[in-house]
N, C-alpha and C positions, 0 to 999 in steps of 0.2 A: 836439228841442223836447217840452217838460215837459207832461203833461197836465193840465188846470184841474181835472179831479174824477177823484178816486182810484176805482178800481174796487172793488166791494163784497168781492173776495177779499183785496186788500191792506188795506182798512179791517180786515177781521177780524184779519188777521196784526198790523198795527200795534197793534190793541186788545189783542190776548193777549201781545204781547212788548214793550212798553212798556219804553223803559232807564229804570234806577234814576237818580236825580239824582246828580251826581258830588259829592265831598267837598268841602264849601265851605269847609274851611280850607287847601287847597292848591291852587294856580294851575297849570293845565297849562303844557305846553309851548307856544309862539309857534306859530300855524297860519297867518300871514299870508305865506307862500310866494308869489312872484309868478305861478309857474307850477303851483301846486297845482291837480291833477285834470284838468290838458289832456291830453288825448289826442294820439296821432299825426298825426292830421288836423289838429288846432288848432295842433299846432306845425309842421307842414309849411306850414300856411297863412301863418303868420307869417314862416317863412323865406322862405317865396316873394314874400312880399310886402316885404321887406327889414327887417320891424321887429326880427328875430332872425335871430342866425346860430348853427352848431353850436357854435362856441367859447363864445360867451357861455353857450348854454345848459349845456354840460358844465360851465363854472366854476359857474355857478349850482348845479349838482347837488353838485359838491365843497364848496361853502360850505355848502350844505344838509346834507351828511354831516358835516361838522365841526361844526356848530352842534347837530344834533339827535341823530346816530348816536354821535359821540366825545365831545360835550359835552351841554347840556341833559338830556332823559331817558336818554340812554346807551342807546339802543336795541341796539348791539352788532351788528347786521346785515350789516356790511362787514367782511370779514377782510382786505382788501389793495385798494388801489388801483392803477391802471394808470398806472404814470410816465409813459407815452406818449400819455395819453389827450388832454390837449390838443394835442397835436401830430396825431393822428390828425382830431380835431374840424376842425382849421384846413386840413387837407389837404381835408376835405369840403367846407370852405367854398369854396375855391379851386375845386374842381368844381362847384360851384352857379354860381359865377359866370362860368364857362366854359360855363353851359348843358349840363352832363355830369350831371344828379343820376341816380342809378342807380337809384333807385325808391323806395317810401314810407318806408323806413326810413333815409335818406340823411341822417346827421347827426345820429341818434338814439341817445342813450346806452342801453345795454344792459348789466346786470350779469350774471355767470355765477355759477352754483354752484362752490364750490370743489372740484369733483370733475372738473372739465373741463379740459382744456389749452388754456391762452391765453398765447403768448409776450408778453411774458417774465417773467409771473408765476408764481409756484409753485403746484403742484398737491398740495394735502396731504390732501384730505378731512377736514381739521380735525383732524389727527394732529401732534403735535411732532416725531414720526418723519420727518415729510416737509416740515417747514416749510422745508428749503432744497433741496428738489427741483424744478428749474425744465425742464421738459420742452422738447424742441428745435424743436417744431412744435406748430401748431394744432391742436386738435381738427378734423374734417371741417365740425362745425357752425359752429364760430368762423371757419373759410374763407368758409364761406358766409355769413354775417353780416356779415364785412368786404367780401365782394364786393358784397353788397346795398348798402354804405356806412353800415353800423351804427357808432358808436364804443363800444369796449368800455372800460366806464367803470371796471371792477374786478372782485373776486371778492365773491361772499356767504357769509356763515357758514352753517354747516351743523348739523345733529346729526352727533356725530364717525363715520367711516366710513358715513355715511347710515344711520344708526341699527342697523348690523348688527355691534355689536360686544358687546354684554349685552343679556339680558333683563330687566334693570332700569334701563337707561338713561333720562336725562331730556332730552327733544328740546329742540333748539336749543341744547345744550351741546357744546363742543367743545375740547380741551386747548391748542389753538392761538388759538380765537376766543373764549372762554369762553360766556357764557349770553346768546343772542339773547332779548329781551323782546318781549312782545305791546304793540303801541302804543295798544291800546284801555285796556288797565289793566296797569302794567308788571310787577305781581308775577303776572300770569297767562302761562301757557304759550304760545308761537308755534306748535307743534305741529313736526313735522318728517318728512324729515328737510330738505327746502328751506326751513329755517325763514328765513334770510336773505333769500332770494330773494322770498319773500312780504312779509315786512316790510319789506323796501325800497320795494316796489312800493306799499304800502298806506301809508307815511310819505311818499311823494312824494320818496323818495332818488332816485329814478331812473323813467324813463318806463315800461321793461318791463324784464323778466328771464328768465332760463333757469333752469328748476329740473329735476331728474331724479326718477324714481319708480321703484320696484320693486313696492311695495304702498302707495299712499296718501302718497306723500312729495311729491308736487305737489298733489294734491286736498285732502288736510287741513290743511296751512299756508294755501292759499290760502281755503279756507272760514272759519278761524279769525281770519285777517287781513283777512276782508272783501272780497277780491278775485277775480277770474276766473282760473282754471287749468284746463289742458287736457293731459290725458294721451293722447298719440296712441297708434294702434295700433302694438304693435312692429315695427318695421321700416319706419315712414315716416319716421324721423329715425336718422340714422347714429350708431351709439355708439363709432365709433372715435375713440381720444382722452379716454374718459370712464373713470374708476376705477368696474370693474364692480361689481356684487353676483350677479347672474343675466341670463344670455345670454336666458332665457326669456320673464323679465319685464321688463328695464330699458329705460327709454327716457327721453329729455330731452322736456322742451316748454315752453309758454309760461306765464308767468303776467304777467297785466296788469289795470289797472284798468277795463276793459271787454272784452265779447267781440269786437267789431271789431279792439282793439289785439291781441288773442291771436289771430285770424284772420290778420293781417298777420304776424305773428311766425312763425306756424306755417308760411306760406306760404316763408319765407325759410328756415327750419332743414330743411324737408323736403326729401330730394334721394337720388337713388341714389348708392351708395358701393361700390366694390368691396371695398373692405376691411371691410364688413359685410356679409354675404350676405343678411342678413333684409330690406336696404333693395332687393334686386334681383328680390323676388318679383313676379309678373306681375300682381298684383291693385292693386299701386301705381301711380296716376296722376300724372304728373310735370308734366300742363299743368292741374290743377284750381285755379281762381282762388278761395279760400275767401270773398274779400271780396264775390264776386258773390252770396253767399246772405245779405248782411246786409242784408235787406229785410223790413218789417213783413208780417205775415200767414202766417208758415210753420205757426203752431200751427192755423189754420183747417185743420178735417178731419183733423187728425193723430190717430192712435189710440196713445196713450200707456198704458203700465202703470205703476201704482202699487205699489212695493214696501212695502207696508201695515206688515208687520212691523217694518221700519226706522223706524218713526215710536216706536218705544219706547226709542230712543236718548237723548231728553231729552222732557219734556213741552212745552217751549217750542218745540222741533223738530218735534213732532208739531202743535203748534198752526199755526206757520209753514207746515209743509206743506199743512194744510187751506185756509189764504189763498192758497197757490200753484195749488192745484189749481183754486179758484174764479176765479181769474184766467185760468188756461187754459182753463176751460169756456167763460167769457165772452168767449175770443178764439176760440172754435170748437172747441177740441180734443175730443176724444172720450176721457174719461178711464176707464180700466178698471183695476180692483183685481186684482192678480196676486203671485205669487211665482216666485222660482226654485226650481224644484224640488229642485235639489243642494245647496241653500245651506248653505255650510261644511262640507261634507262633504270637501272638498280639503285642509283646514287642515293636517294633519299632513304629507302628501304636498309641499304647499308648501314647509313647514320643511326637509323633508329636501333637495327640488331646490335650495334656495338655499344650503344648506350645502355640498352638491357643488359648485355652478356658482361659489359665492365664491371657494372654496379654488383651484379651476383657474383661473378669471378674473383674480382679483387677480395671482396669482404670474406669469401670462402678461404681464399689463400692465407691472407692474415691471421684469420682465426684459427686456422689448423696449425699453422707455425708460430703461434702465439708472439705477434708482433706487439710491438708497443701501442700502435693504433690499429684498431680492427674495422673500423666502420669508414664508409666514404664521409660521412658527416664529420667525424673525427679529423679526417685528412683536411677536408675543407677549412675546419676551425683553426687546423695548426696553419695552414698557409694564410690565413686573415691575423692570426697572432703574430707571425714572423713574415709580415708582408714585405718588408724591406729586403730581406734576403732570397726570400721565395718567390715573390712576383715583382720585382723591380722592373720588367719589361712587359709583360703579360700575366693574364688574369687566368681564371679557372673555371670558365665558361661551360666545358665538356664535363667536369667535374660536376657541375651545379645541375646541369640538364640529366647527367647520369643519375644523380641522386634522386630526382625528381620521379624516375620511372619505376613501374610497379616490379612483378615477379615475372619469372619466365613462362609462367602459363598465362598472362595476358594476350587477348586475342590480337592487339595491336601488334606486340612482338611476334608470335606465331606465323602472322600473316607475312610480315616483313621479312622474316629470314627464310620463307618458302619461296617469296618472289625474288628474293636477291638472288638465291642460289639458283633457281631456275632459270632467270634471264641471263645470268652469268655463263652457266655452265651449259646445261643442256640445248637451250634456245639461244645461247650464245657463242661460245667457242666451239662446244661440238657440232652447233649446226654448220658454222663457217668452215670446220673441218671438212665435215661428211659432204657439204655441198658440191667439192670440188677434188674431193678425196685426196686431202693434204694430211702430212703427217706433222706439220707445225706450222705455226704463225711467226712471222717476224716483224718488227718494227724498232724504231728508236726507243731506247729505254726511258729517256728524258733527254731535256737540253743540257746546255753547258751551265756551270756553277754560277749563282748569281751572288751579288754582294750580300754578305751578313748585315742585316738591317734589324737591329733590336727594338728600334721605335715602331716600324711598320710591319716586322714579321718577315715570312718567307715570302720571296718574288716567285713563286715555283711556276715553271714554264709550261708544265703538262707532261703525261707519262703514256707509255705504250702498254704498259702492264695492268691496268686496273681490273679488266675482266677475271685474270687468273687468280688474283688475289681474293675476290669476292666468291668465286667458284672454288676456291680451294685445291686449285689446280697449280701444277709446276710450273715455274719460269726461270731462265737463265740468263743473265747479263754477261756478255763479254765485250772487252774494249774493240771499239769500231773506229775512233780516229779523234781527232781534237778540233777546237774551237779557239783559234787566238792562244792556243796552249792548255787549254781546260780540256778533260778529257769528254768523249761521247761514248755512251755504251749501245750494244746491239740486243734487244732482247727477244730469246726464242720462247716461245708459248706452246704447251702441248696439253693435250687430254689428261685425266687424272692417272697417276702412276705412270707416266711417260718419262722419268727421269733419265732413264739410261738412253733413249732415244735423243732427248735434249742435249745429254752431255756428248755423245756420238757427233751429233751435228757440229755445235759449238766448238767442240775439239778441233773437228776437220778446218773449220772456217778460222779458227785461232791460229792454227799452225799456218795457215795460207796468207794470213796477214800480218802477225806479231804486231799488232797496234799498240799495245801497252809501250808507254814512255815514263821511267821513273819521275817522280816529282823533283823539282830543284826549289821549292821554298820561297819563291819571290814573294816579297812583300805586296805587291800589286801588281796589275797588269796595266801596259800603257793604254791610251786611248787607241780604239780601234781605227786601223787605216783603212778608207774605203777602197773595195777592191774594184777593179777596172774591168 
């Protein structure tokens, strides 16, 4: 239920971040989609009442993808459709009629990032080298989604190799999928690497999607495309069947239009898997019901630390952050200024551990699944051979650096991994939380979307989520406001295994602000008008 009066904090944020008017000469794409902005609970209620079924919903999304993703503004978010999607949906409808509903995701279409194995589709990481590579079994998380009754709609485009090929890459571009476009302004970047996963949810091409993150690949595209993204603690969701970068930092996680949908999706994704040792840690709780934390009032009495230095990311992000702080104070939260004492000290170590772990992990994955190319040397050679299609804009410097590394027994790797995790975790996030008895940290997730620039690469403004990525701790981004019509996100960061706490805080904040605005697909934004 919407509040009749806006809180003071939200009014301040909106006043500071009013969107600029769109160009008057070009009409946007149609936005009259019958199921636009409906969440899982809405869709389930309609299916329970007999007003809707999964096959009809799946067909509607397929039609929407044809009209908006492939035609219309051509968002280029979906890289491949599941040829069995309608068949899967029909089977879920048969089960529903037999009173055999599997849970809240029953009959709900889901998109997967194209580095996650799902039969019968390819797993390419956006690379033409793997466009015909069809793994013979589902990733563990995909099996859990199917068991929960979800319909696998298809695969989402991504930054090629999850943005770990070049130091000058353009987010959202892949050789196989081309450039994914930001639905708020088509010439703006969608961020990455889960670009298509976030754009598809924002543009109502699907109900929910699954992204993956090593460092910001769920949080950044979710924030920049005006949706919710949740990066779980490493070990909550199995990585089996996912093309890896770093086993120290990789995780899959939900992208949704609401915190409640993200919570429902996370509950389906999470699970112990003997093929991923990280999921067998004792701290993991297999019975936690995240949806039970979706209640107003979580902010009352909560001590929350603001990472003030991250407000420098962008002036509008700083203004929106002040509005968010005021909203939380009005809700009864205790807001404390703080900083992560070791902020950024892990940067070089993080790069080294990723270079080592990528080479080891990707070659193991490709070999075990009998991919057409199984070594990093072969992938580098393929890109050189097909340079026109694979490297028209940027190279493969990270591939080459990783290929020069030794094994995981090297002293350089062992030391870098130990330092990075210690500096970001126990001496970073944990220290900041403990010093002032905080339950979570907040900051702007990142700044507004930048212009896509294939020649120069990304113009990344900075981020507030880095420590959580390196530590392997959870983080949640929720829409916070806008900058000239471009979304801004607020990130909540907590200690390991604190997903339930972050969901509760994020939900309470979301319900008080309702900051998400659906995209309108403008080709570009007009020049910024100076504020008085």
